[in-house]
Structures are given as C-alpha cells and as structure tokens.
C-alpha positions, -999 to +999 in steps of 0.1 A: +567+138-627+547+165-607+557+200-606+538+234-593+556+263-607+547+299-592+512+286-580+488+307-563+456+292-546+429+313-528+401+298-509+383+328-493+407+345-470+431+316-473+460+322-498+489+300-509+513+319-531+543+313-552+542+275-546+570+255-562+574+220-558+586+187-581+584+152-574+608+134-598+594+107-620+588+075-597+595+095-567+579+092-533+574+124-519+562+129-482+545+167-477+547+176-439+531+205-421+510+217-394+472+218-393+459+246-416+489+255-437+474+242-471+488+205-473+453+193-486+449+225-506+480+217-525+469+177-536+433+194-546+451+219-568+472+192-585+442+169-591+420+197-602+396+197-574+406+233-564+412+264-590+447+279-594+446+316-593+480+317-609+509+297-620+512+263-636+504+225-626+525+201-647+521+166-645+541+142-666+557+173-686+521+184-695+504+216-684+471+206-668+463+235-651+431+240-668+421+205-673+393+187-659+400+166-629+389+133-649+413+140-675+443+145-653+447+106-649+455+110-613+447+086-588+438+104-553+430+090-521+414+117-499+416+118-460+382+108-452+383+081-481+350+091-496+341+057-501+302+051-512+282+037-483+259+018-507+286+004-529+307-032-526+339-034-524+341-049-559+319-017-571+347+007-557+376-011-579+354-013-607+340+024-604+371+042-625+370+016-651+331+018-657+332+056-660+360+053-687+336+024-703+359-006-698+348-039-712+338-066-692+371-084-694+392-055-684+367-051-653+370-089-644+409-091-646+418-056-631+394-064-604+412-099-598+447-082-601+438-054-575+421-076-549+449-099-550+478-074-543+459-056-519+446-086-499+411-081-501+398-109-526+374-121-496+359-086-491+348-080-527+311-086-521+313-068-488+296-034-484+321-008-474+302+001-440+311-032-428+349-028-431+376-021-405+398+008-409+426-009-424+404-027-450+387+007-458+419+020-468+430-007-489+397-005-509+403+035-512+438+028-526+424+002-550+397+027-563+426+050-569+446+028-589+421+008-607+427+030-640+463+022-637+473+062-630+511+074-631+502+097-604+492+090-572+482+115-545+477+103-507+459+125-482+470+110-446+457+076-459+471+059-428+460+082-401+435+066-383+452+031-381+471+013-351+507+010-354+507-025-368+480-019-395+499+012-403+533-006-410+517-033-429+501-009-451+533+013-453+552-020-470+521-022-493+523+014-506+561+014-511+558-021-528+528-010-553+546+022-559+579+007-568+563-022-587+541+004-606+567+032-611+542+057-595+550+092-590+536+098-555+528+126-531+520+117-495+506+138-466+516+125-430+520+137-395+536+107-388+574+101-387+576+064-387+553+065-418+576+094-435+610+077-426+594+043-444+583+059-474+601+091-485+624+096-512+617+134-509+605+158-481+586+189-485+575+209-455+550+240-455+559+265-430+540+298-425+525+287-459+559+285-478+567+252-492+603+242-490+621+211-497+643+193-469+669+167-466+657+137-457+681+136-426+660+163-411+630+142-410+632+128-375+634+165-362+605+179-384+581+153-380+586+154-343+579+190-343+549+185-366+533+157-345+535+175-315+516+209-328+492+185-344+484+168-312+480+199-295+455+214-320+435+182-321+428+181-284 
C-alpha cells in the first residue's frame, strides 16, 4: 500500500499542500493532471527524492517519511529513464543488486529471469545508447524491478513510444504487476494507457489531488491530453 497523509511539498515558490492519496496493496493506480501540477513531485516525495515539509509518507504500513531513498524498497522509472550511457543492459539489470551486495548466483539468476520476462535476452551485452525507445523502456523497467520491490512508481514510462509498442508494453506492465502483486502508481496523459492499466484513478486539479471513478477516465484523459498537447507546442 502507498499512502500520503496530509502531505505538503515545497520547491521554491511551488507548493503542494494537504495531499492525501491511497493506493491499495497490489493495486494499479493512474495519476493524471495537466503539466506543472506536481505529478512528478508526488512520485519523488514517495520514493524519497524530494523532502516532505509536512505530513507522512507511508509504504506498506510503515512511515518512511524520513527514510533515505535506498531504504524504502521502491522501484522507480523516471520520465527520462536515467539510463547510464556507458553501461550495458546486463549492467543495468545488475545495478540495484550489486549495491545491495548480492552474490554472483543471485545476479546471474535474476538477470536471466528478468531478461526473459522483458524479452531483452538478446540485448544483454549491448550498450543502452544503441537501443530503440521500446528497448530502453524495458531496460529501465528491469532495473527498477531487479531487487524485487513491492512498490513501483512510473513517471510517463511509455510517453515517447508509438501506439503499437505502447500497447505491447502496457500488456507487459500489467502482466508483471499482477504476477508479482506490485502496488503501482503510474503517471500518464494517455487515455488508452490509463484504460488498459488503471484499477484506481487520481487527478490533480489546481494542485489538489482527488480520486475519481474509473468511469470518468475517458472524459478526464481527453481534457488532460488536449491541454498537454497545447502546452508542448
């Protein structure tokens, strides 16, 4: 479970205040909202990359508000993927395990399992600068999942992909999430993506977070997508 309890986050003049949000254990939540409303800020607060000025961040029933990011056990795929340009695909899948001092057998077995599930076995010795967009997304997801987190945060992970690739990766995400019982919070502007994945829907409007019925998703996504296109022209 992911919970934000009366959370306030400040970044210069930008403030999100009294944010309350609950993603049920094993649920798949979508977070939507216009550009600049603070969606990424919320993910960063949950995983510990942004300081919470007030309130509590609770993960799996434990208050982690003051914990370091590495201690929270959260898998995170940022919007820009943040892949390491000099590292191979294998290196990315091993990264989180190496910093946790996993032994060689664990590294070998986990890389074999993840690369098979993600369909990137043939890419293991390739450097990430030579990957397609869809391949890079799979590697970023694999790196986030490598240490077997129970919480997964995704910041527009499929935004730059064509529709066919997006659909395939939506199916992959949903399959992985269900198989592993991951509690997932996923930012997107894309209606089809949200419809394919969401159990729970949150929307930020005027810097206030509200849960909305899934039945309103099409209307809300259309409004958000139109605003997003206008703002990025």
